[in-house]
C-alpha positions in Angstrom: 7.1 77.3 -66.6 6.8 73.8 -67.5 9.6 71.7 -67.8 10.9 68.6 -69.3 13.4 65.8 -68.5 14.9 63.5 -70.6 16.6 60.3 -69.0 15.6 61.8 -65.8 16.2 58.1 -63.9 19.8 58.5 -64.7 22.5 60.3 -61.8 22.4 63.8 -64.5 18.3 63.4 -64.5 18.4 62.7 -60.9 20.6 65.6 -59.8 19.0 67.9 -62.0 15.5 66.9 -60.3 16.8 67.2 -57.2 18.1 71.0 -58.0 14.9 72.2 -59.9 12.7 70.5 -57.4 13.1 73.5 -55.3 12.2 76.2 -57.5 9.1 77.4 -57.1 8.4 79.4 -60.4 9.3 76.0 -62.2 6.9 73.0 -62.6 8.0 69.8 -63.9 5.5 68.0 -65.8 7.3 65.3 -67.8 10.4 62.9 -67.0 11.3 60.0 -69.3 13.4 56.5 -68.4 12.5 53.4 -70.3 13.7 51.4 -67.3 11.1 52.8 -65.0 8.4 53.7 -67.9 4.9 53.8 -66.0 6.1 53.7 -62.6 5.9 56.8 -60.5 8.7 58.9 -59.5 8.5 58.7 -55.8 7.9 55.0 -55.7 11.1 54.5 -57.2 12.9 56.8 -55.5 11.3 57.6 -52.2 13.5 60.5 -51.1 11.6 62.8 -53.8 8.6 61.7 -52.6 7.9 65.2 -50.4 9.2 67.5 -53.2 7.9 66.1 -56.8 3.8 65.7 -57.4 3.3 62.7 -58.7 5.6 62.3 -61.6 5.0 58.7 -63.8 7.8 58.0 -66.0 6.9 58.2 -69.7 8.9 56.5 -72.6 9.0 59.1 -74.7 8.3 63.6 -74.7 4.9 65.4 -75.7 6.9 68.0 -77.1 3.9 70.6 -77.0 3.5 70.2 -73.6 6.3 71.5 -72.0 8.2 74.9 -72.5 11.6 73.7 -72.3 13.4 70.5 -72.1 16.6 69.0 -70.3 18.2 65.7 -72.4 20.2 63.8 -69.9 20.4 60.9 -72.7 23.6 59.5 -74.4 24.9 61.6 -76.9 23.2 60.0 -80.1 19.8 60.2 -79.2 20.2 63.5 -78.1 20.8 65.0 -81.5 17.8 63.5 -82.6 15.7 64.8 -80.0 17.0 67.9 -79.9 16.2 68.4 -83.7 12.5 67.7 -83.2 12.2 70.0 -80.0 14.1 73.3 -82.1 12.3 72.1 -85.1 8.6 73.0 -82.6 10.5 76.8 -81.6 11.2 75.6 -77.8 14.3 75.8 -75.9 16.5 73.1 -75.0 19.4 72.2 -72.4 21.3 69.1 -73.7 23.4 67.8 -70.8 25.4 65.0 -73.3 27.6 66.3 -75.8 25.8 65.8 -78.8 26.6 69.4 -79.7 29.7 70.3 -77.9 32.1 70.1 -81.0 31.4 72.8 -83.5 33.6 70.6 -86.1 31.3 67.7 -87.2 33.9 65.8 -88.5 35.2 65.1 -85.3 31.9 63.2 -84.3 32.9 59.8 -86.1 36.3 59.3 -84.0 35.7 61.1 -80.5 31.8 59.8 -80.3 31.1 57.0 -82.4 28.2 58.7 -85.0 27.8 60.6 -87.8 26.3 64.2 -86.9 22.9 65.1 -89.2 22.7 67.9 -87.8 25.3 70.7 -88.4 22.7 73.3 -88.6 21.9 72.7 -85.5 25.5 72.3 -84.0 26.7 75.5 -85.9 24.1 77.8 -83.6 24.5 75.5 -80.0 26.1 77.2 -77.2 28.7 75.3 -75.0 
């Protein structure tokens, strides 16, 4: 199974990489980071050098290239990316709070934005 991690250079993304690198049944084939775009994971974080292949941070995900997605992004960008991924029939685990609360009316007060995809929000599991 090919796995993509969006926001792989942040605390949550790095911890997820650390955990997933030990699973032989998966291949981490995409990682994103706006800060480190074009740089190799092992050059920025040398402690991954012996575990992870030559992954290069990309700016955006190629949804067609992976089977499963982890999002380690801020809430608002995750809302849109979850929509793009699920529209292609792919599975995603969003580690932000973008789909945490079922009542979309709470989002402006709690997270500072209007939730645009209430159809997905109704189906999301937290």
